[in-house]
C-alpha positions in Angstrom: 3.0 -27.6 -2.8 4.5 -31.1 -2.8 2.6 -34.3 -2.2 3.4 -38.0 -2.1 -0.2 -39.0 -2.8 -0.9 -41.7 -5.3 -4.1 -42.4 -7.3 -5.9 -45.7 -7.1 -4.2 -46.7 -10.4 -0.8 -45.8 -9.1 -0.2 -42.3 -10.6 1.7 -39.9 -8.5 -0.5 -36.8 -8.0 2.7 -34.6 -7.8 3.5 -35.3 -11.5 0.1 -34.1 -12.6 0.3 -31.0 -10.5 3.5 -30.0 -12.3 2.2 -30.5 -15.8 1.2 -27.1 -17.3 -1.5 -26.7 -19.9 0.0 -26.9 -23.4 -2.4 -24.6 -25.4 -5.4 -26.9 -25.0 -7.5 -24.4 -23.0 -7.0 -21.8 -25.8 -8.1 -24.3 -28.5 -11.1 -25.5 -26.5 -12.1 -21.9 -25.5 -12.1 -20.8 -29.1 -14.2 -23.8 -30.2 -17.0 -23.5 -27.7 -19.6 -20.8 -26.8 -18.8 -18.5 -23.9 -20.1 -19.8 -20.5 -20.4 -23.4 -21.8 -21.3 -26.2 -19.5 -18.2 -28.4 -19.8 -17.8 -32.0 -18.4 -14.2 -33.1 -18.3 -13.8 -36.9 -17.9 -10.6 -37.9 -16.2 -9.8 -34.3 -15.2 -7.0 -35.2 -12.8 -5.7 -32.2 -10.9 -7.5 -29.8 -13.2 -4.8 -28.9 -15.7 -7.5 -28.0 -18.2 -10.7 -27.8 -16.0 -9.3 -25.1 -13.7 -8.2 -22.9 -16.7 -11.6 -23.3 -18.4 -13.4 -22.4 -15.2 -11.3 -19.3 -14.8 -12.4 -18.3 -18.3 -16.0 -18.3 -17.3 -17.1 -21.8 -18.3 -19.2 -23.9 -15.9 -17.0 -27.0 -15.5 -17.6 -30.3 -13.8 -14.6 -32.5 -13.4 -14.8 -36.3 -13.0 -11.9 -38.4 -11.7 -11.8 -41.5 -9.6 -9.1 -40.0 -7.4 -10.1 -37.8 -4.4 -6.4 -36.8 -4.2 -6.6 -35.4 -7.7 -10.0 -33.7 -7.2 -8.7 -31.8 -4.2 -6.7 -29.5 -6.6 -9.7 -28.3 -8.6 -10.5 -24.6 -8.4 -13.9 -23.2 -9.5 -14.8 -26.7 -10.8 -17.6 -28.9 -9.5 -15.8 -32.2 -8.5 -17.4 -35.6 -9.1 -15.5 -38.6 -7.7 -16.4 -41.6 -9.9 -15.0 -44.0 -12.5 -15.9 -42.9 -16.0 -17.4 -46.2 -16.8 -19.8 -46.0 -13.9 -20.6 -42.3 -14.2 -24.3 -41.3 -14.1 -25.2 -37.6 -14.0 -28.6 -36.0 -14.5 -27.1 -32.8 -15.7 -26.6 -32.1 -19.5 -23.5 -30.5 -20.8 -22.7 -28.5 -23.9 -19.2 -30.0 -24.1 -17.7 -33.3 -23.0 -13.9 -33.5 -22.9 -12.0 -36.8 -22.8 -8.3 -36.9 -23.3 -7.2 -39.2 -26.1 -5.0 -41.3 -23.8 -8.1 -42.3 -21.9 -9.7 -43.9 -25.0 -6.8 -45.9 -26.3 -7.9 -49.0 -24.5 -9.5 -52.3 -25.8 -13.2 -52.6 -25.9 -15.1 -55.8 -24.8 -14.5 -57.4 -28.2 -10.7 -56.8 -28.0 -10.6 -54.0 -30.6 -9.7 -50.4 -30.1 -12.1 -48.5 -27.9 -14.1 -45.8 -29.7 -15.5 -42.4 -28.7 -19.2 -41.9 -29.1 -21.6 -39.2 -28.0 -22.2 -39.2 -24.3 -25.5 -40.4 -22.9 -28.1 -37.6 -23.3 -26.3 -36.0 -26.2 -26.9 -36.4 -29.9 -23.3 -35.6 -31.1 -19.8 -35.1 -29.8 -19.4 -31.5 -28.7 -15.7 -31.0 -29.4 -13.2 -32.8 -31.5 -9.5 -31.8 -31.4 -6.3 -33.0 -32.8 -2.8 -31.6 -33.1 -4.1 -29.4 -35.9 -6.8 -27.6 -34.0 -10.1 -27.8 -32.3 -13.7 -27.3 -33.5 -17.3 -27.8 -32.7 -18.8 -30.3 -35.2 -20.8 -28.2 -37.8 -18.9 -25.0 -36.8 -16.5 -23.0 -38.8 -14.8 -21.7 -35.6 -11.4 -23.2 -34.9 
C-alpha cells in the first residue's frame, strides 16, 4: 500500500508504514505481564502497537494524525495531541518513544519523563541495553 498522506507536523505516513519493528516489541513483551493494558503515546502507524496487540496485550494508541491511526490493527485508536490527552482508563504500561521527549520544557531545559497522570511510577523503562519493569528482575 502506498500513500502520499502527510501528518499535521509534516511527516509522510508512507515512511512510517515502511519502518519495521527493530526488536522493541520483544523487549517490551518480555518486560510486561501477559495481557497488559498498554498505552502508546505517539503510536504513529502502529509499528509497535500492532505487534503488541497481536501478542495479546490490550493496546490503546494515541496520535494526532488520523492518517497514521488508520493503520492500527487490533488497537484502540485515540486521535489527540499528547499534551492535551485526557483518558479515564488506567494502564499497566505507558510507552513513549525517546524521540518524543527530547524537547524543551517551559523553562527552556530538556523535557523530562514522569509518571503519567493516575499512575504512581513509570511502567516500563528501556534503553539500548534492555527493557524492564521498575522493581522487576525480568529483562
